[in-house]
C-alpha positions as CSV (number, residue, x, y, z in Angstrom):
1,M,-17.8,19.2,2.5
2,F,-16.5,22.1,1.3
3,G,-16.1,24.6,3.7
4,R,-16.0,28.4,3.1
5,W,-15.0,28.9,-0.5
6,L,-12.7,32.0,-0.2
7,G,-11.5,33.0,-3.8
8,N,-8.8,35.7,-2.9
9,R,-6.7,36.7,-5.7
10,G,-3.9,38.0,-4.5
11,Q,-0.9,40.1,-6.7
12,A,0.4,38.0,-9.7
13,G,3.0,36.2,-9.3
14,G,2.1,35.4,-5.8
15,R,3.8,38.3,-4.1
16,G,1.5,39.7,-1.2
17,G,-0.7,38.1,1.9
18,A,0.4,34.7,2.5
19,L,1.8,33.4,-0.9
20,A,4.3,36.3,-0.8
21,G,7.8,35.0,-2.0
22,I,6.4,31.8,-3.6
23,Q,7.2,32.6,-7.4
24,V,4.5,31.4,-9.3
25,P,4.4,31.6,-13.5
26,R,3.1,34.4,-15.2
27,T,0.1,31.8,-16.4
28,A,-0.5,29.7,-13.5
29,G,-2.3,29.9,-9.9
30,V,-2.5,28.3,-6.4
31,L,-5.1,25.8,-5.6
32,S,-5.1,25.1,-1.4
33,C,-7.1,24.0,1.3
34,R,-7.0,22.6,4.5
35,V,-7.5,19.0,5.6
36,L,-9.2,18.8,8.9
37,D,-11.0,15.4,10.8
38,P,-14.1,15.8,12.7
39,V,-12.8,17.8,15.5
40,N,-10.9,20.1,13.7
41,E,-8.1,18.4,14.1
42,P,-5.4,18.4,10.7
43,V,-5.4,14.8,9.2
44,Q,-1.7,14.9,8.2
45,R,-0.3,13.2,5.6
46,A,-4.0,12.7,3.4
47,E,-3.0,11.8,-0.5
48,F,-4.7,14.0,-3.3
49,V,-4.9,14.0,-6.3
50,V,-5.9,17.0,-9.0
51,T,-7.0,16.6,-12.0
52,D,-8.4,19.0,-15.6
53,G,-11.5,19.1,-16.9
54,V,-11.1,16.1,-19.1
55,G,-9.5,14.1,-16.3
56,R,-5.9,13.9,-16.5
57,K,-3.9,14.4,-13.4
58,V,-2.0,17.5,-12.7
59,T,-0.5,16.7,-9.6
60,A,-0.5,14.3,-6.7
61,G,1.3,14.5,-3.5
62,E,0.6,14.6,0.3
63,T,-0.7,16.8,3.1
64,D,2.2,18.5,5.2
65,P,1.6,18.2,9.3
66,F,-1.1,20.8,9.7
67,G,-3.2,19.2,7.0
68,S,-2.0,21.9,4.7
69,L,-2.2,21.1,0.8
70,L,-0.7,23.4,-1.9
71,A,-0.2,23.4,-5.3
72,T,0.9,25.6,-8.9
73,V,-1.5,24.6,-11.5
74,P,-2.2,26.1,-15.2
75,A,-5.4,28.5,-14.8
76,G,-8.3,26.3,-15.4
77,D,-10.9,24.5,-13.7
78,Y,-10.0,21.7,-12.1
79,R,-10.9,18.5,-9.6
80,L,-9.6,17.9,-6.4
81,A,-9.9,14.2,-4.8
82,V,-8.7,13.6,-0.8
83,K,-8.4,10.6,1.1
84,A,-7.1,9.8,4.7
85,E,-7.1,5.9,5.7
86,G,-10.0,5.8,8.3
87,F,-12.5,8.4,6.4
88,T,-14.6,9.1,3.5
89,P,-12.7,10.6,0.5
90,F,-13.9,14.0,-0.5
91,H,-14.3,15.4,-4.2
92,G,-14.6,19.0,-5.1
93,A,-14.1,21.9,-7.9
94,A,-11.6,24.8,-8.3
95,T,-11.3,27.6,-10.7
96,V,-7.8,28.6,-10.5
97,T,-7.0,32.1,-12.8
98,E,-3.5,33.4,-13.5
99,G,-1.3,35.1,-10.7
100,A,-4.6,34.5,-8.4
101,H,-4.7,31.8,-5.0
102,A,-7.7,30.1,-5.5
103,T,-8.3,28.0,-1.6
104,L,-11.4,25.4,-0.7
105,G,-10.6,26.1,2.6
106,D,-11.3,23.9,5.4
107,V,-12.4,20.9,4.4
108,T,-14.1,18.0,6.7
109,L,-13.3,14.8,6.0
110,Q,-16.2,12.2,7.5
111,V,-14.9,8.8,9.4
112,A,-15.6,6.0,7.3
113,Q,-17.7,2.9,8.7
114,P,-14.7,-0.3,8.4
115,P,-16.1,-2.9,6.1
116,Q,-17.5,-5.9,7.4
117,L,-15.4,-9.0,8.9
118,P,-15.8,-12.2,7.8
119,D,-17.6,-14.2,9.9
120,P,-15.7,-16.2,12.9
121,G,-14.8,-19.5,11.4
122,D,-12.4,-21.5,9.1
123,W,-11.6,-20.1,5.8
124,D,-9.1,-21.2,3.0
125,I,-6.9,-19.3,0.9
126,E,-8.3,-19.0,-2.2
127,P,-5.0,-19.7,-4.3
128,N,-7.0,-18.6,-8.3
129,H,-7.6,-15.4,-6.7
130,S,-4.4,-14.9,-4.3
131,Q,-1.2,-14.1,-5.4
132,I,2.1,-13.8,-3.7
133,G,4.9,-11.8,-5.5
134,F,8.5,-10.4,-4.0
135,T,10.6,-7.2,-5.5
136,A,14.1,-7.5,-5.5
137,R,16.6,-5.3,-6.9
138,H,19.4,-7.1,-9.4
139,I,23.0,-6.0,-9.3
140,G,22.1,-3.2,-8.0
141,L,20.3,-2.0,-11.0
142,A,16.8,-3.0,-12.6
143,R,13.9,-4.6,-9.9
144,I,13.2,-8.3,-10.4
145,H,9.4,-9.0,-9.9
146,G,8.4,-12.9,-9.8
147,R,6.0,-15.0,-7.5
148,F,5.4,-18.2,-5.7
149,N,2.7,-20.1,-7.9
150,T,2.1,-23.0,-5.6
151,F,0.8,-22.5,-2.1
152,A,-2.0,-23.0,0.4
153,G,-3.2,-21.6,3.8
154,A,-5.6,-20.8,6.2
155,V,-7.1,-18.3,8.6
156,R,-9.1,-19.7,11.6
157,I,-11.5,-16.2,12.6
158,A,-12.3,-15.2,16.1
159,D,-15.2,-13.6,17.7
160,R,-12.9,-10.9,18.9
161,M,-11.1,-10.8,15.3
162,E,-7.9,-9.9,17.3
163,D,-7.8,-13.2,18.3
164,S,-7.4,-14.9,14.5
165,A,-5.2,-17.0,13.3
166,M,-3.3,-17.9,10.1
167,H,-0.8,-20.5,8.8
168,V,0.3,-20.4,5.5
169,I,3.0,-22.8,3.2
170,I,4.7,-22.4,-0.3
171,D,5.9,-24.3,-2.2
172,A,9.3,-23.1,-2.6
173,A,10.3,-24.6,-5.7
174,S,7.3,-22.6,-7.4
175,I,9.5,-19.7,-7.2
176,D,8.3,-18.0,-11.3
177,T,9.8,-14.5,-12.3
178,N,10.0,-15.4,-16.0
179,V,13.5,-16.7,-15.9
180,Q,14.1,-20.2,-16.5
181,M,17.7,-19.9,-15.9
182,R,17.5,-17.4,-13.3
183,D,14.6,-19.5,-11.5
184,D,17.0,-22.8,-11.4
185,H,19.7,-20.4,-9.7
186,L,17.3,-19.3,-7.1
187,R,15.7,-23.2,-6.6
188,S,20.0,-24.5,-6.0
189,G,21.6,-23.7,-2.7
190,D,22.9,-20.8,-3.5
191,F,19.7,-19.4,-2.6
192,L,16.4,-21.5,-1.6
193,D,18.2,-24.6,-1.5
194,V,14.7,-26.2,-1.8
195,G,16.1,-29.9,-1.7
196,R,16.7,-28.8,2.5
197,Y,14.3,-26.4,2.5
198,P,10.7,-27.5,0.2
199,T,8.8,-24.8,1.9
200,L,8.4,-21.5,3.5
201,E,6.1,-21.7,6.5
202,F,4.3,-18.1,8.1
203,Y,2.2,-19.0,11.3
204,S,0.4,-15.5,13.1
205,E,-1.5,-15.4,16.1
206,R,-1.6,-11.9,16.8
207,F,-4.0,-9.9,14.9
208,V,-3.7,-5.7,15.8
209,H,-6.1,-3.2,14.1
210,R,-4.4,-0.2,13.5
211,G,-7.8,1.9,12.7
212,G,-10.0,1.6,10.1
213,N,-9.2,-1.0,8.0
214,R,-5.9,-1.5,8.1
215,W,-4.3,-3.8,9.9
216,G,-0.4,-5.5,11.5
217,V,-0.3,-9.6,11.0
218,T,2.7,-10.5,12.9
219,G,4.2,-14.0,13.5
220,A,6.6,-16.0,12.5
221,L,8.3,-16.9,8.9
222,T,10.4,-19.7,8.5
223,L,12.8,-19.1,5.4
224,H,15.7,-21.2,4.7
225,G,15.8,-23.4,8.0
226,V,15.7,-20.1,9.5
227,S,12.6,-18.1,11.7
228,R,12.2,-15.2,12.7
229,T,9.5,-12.3,12.7
230,V,7.8,-11.0,10.5
231,T,5.2,-8.4,10.5
232,L,2.3,-7.8,7.2
233,D,0.8,-4.1,7.2
234,T,-2.6,-5.4,5.7
235,Q,-5.2,-3.3,4.3
236,Y,-9.1,-5.2,4.9
237,L,-10.8,-5.1,1.1
238,G,-13.9,-6.0,2.9
239,L,-16.5,-8.9,1.9
240,G,-18.1,-10.0,-1.8
241,N,-19.5,-12.7,-2.9
242,G,-18.4,-15.0,-6.1
243,L,-20.0,-16.2,-9.0
244,E,-21.9,-19.1,-7.5
245,G,-22.8,-16.5,-4.9
246,E,-20.0,-17.6,-2.3
247,A,-18.9,-15.3,0.7
248,R,-15.4,-14.2,0.1
249,A,-13.2,-11.8,1.9
250,A,-9.6,-10.0,1.2
251,C,-7.1,-8.3,1.9
252,R,-3.8,-6.9,0.4
253,A,-0.6,-6.9,2.2
254,T,3.3,-6.1,2.5
255,T,5.8,-6.2,4.1
256,E,10.4,-6.8,3.9
257,L,12.9,-8.8,4.4
258,H,16.5,-8.6,4.7
259,R,17.9,-11.3,2.8
260,E,21.2,-11.6,5.8
261,D,18.5,-12.7,8.4
262,F,17.4,-15.6,7.0
263,T,21.4,-16.7,5.8
264,L,20.3,-16.2,1.9
265,T,24.1,-14.9,1.2
266,W,24.4,-15.7,-2.3
267,Q,28.4,-17.6,-1.2
268,T,28.9,-18.3,-4.7
269,M,28.3,-14.7,-6.3
270,L,30.2,-13.0,-3.7
271,A,33.1,-14.9,-3.3
272,R,33.1,-13.3,-7.0
273,G,32.4,-9.8,-5.2
274,I,29.4,-9.5,-7.2
275,A,25.8,-8.6,-4.9
276,V,23.4,-10.3,-6.7
277,V,20.3,-9.4,-5.4
278,G,20.5,-6.3,-3.1
279,P,19.6,-6.6,0.8
280,S,15.9,-6.1,1.3
281,I,13.1,-7.8,-0.8
282,S,9.5,-6.7,-0.8
283,I,6.9,-9.0,-0.5
284,D,3.1,-8.3,-2.4
285,L,0.2,-10.2,-1.2
286,D,-3.0,-10.3,-2.8
287,I,-5.2,-12.8,-0.7
288,Q,-8.6,-14.0,-0.7
289,I,-9.9,-16.6,1.4
290,V,-13.7,-18.7,1.2
291,P,-15.0,-20.1,4.3
292,R,-13.9,-23.8,4.3
293,G,-16.3,-26.0,3.3
């Protein structure tokens, strides 16, 4: 909902009232609102985007600990979009004039209906519509993006989602950063050592609901012969149907690995004083699952 449109046109440059001391360019104004939940508590870190009349992004950010947002923008007509985990997005319009303060007042976000969960039973990861990718720093400069091209996995959905389990096996030799020489080095004994450790495996039987469509999936990742506990920060995207009418469920997940936890020390390069890969590696997963059979 919009809340009240206060339309307070303060003194030019924001020198009066709540905007005292804020320097506003002569051709600009200020747009603000406060984001609340249905029981009038502030929604912290709600994401907002301000766009102009033709849909171009002008500014974006997050609400502060009190649920407030404030943006200085050139005079004109704007659209404001606000979204937060577990709530229905808000869209509103505002006109900002030179040297004035336009506010949407209190914006109340409504609780969103969580997406339907998959039916209990055995589901398989569908590799043609799934991806396991990673990002690492190269010699402290540019980022390297890569993926594993070959993997398989299964998810057993329990009657109570929290009691579900999953198992994923990744072919270590299928690592692909789009540079053959680098990929050969990644497969060597300096890094993955695929001759001794041909697979990476992840097994979890701990699914924790974090609210809305957010879940934490915690399990053991075995990499380079070492097992460590890892939590996937997971966004469940819901159910859909494929081209042949088959049921599909989808999610995105991220985590961060510290390579030294898995004894990945790049021995040859470190002996020469070159830190080829940074200490942490970001993992990104886009996964679709289909019912087995």
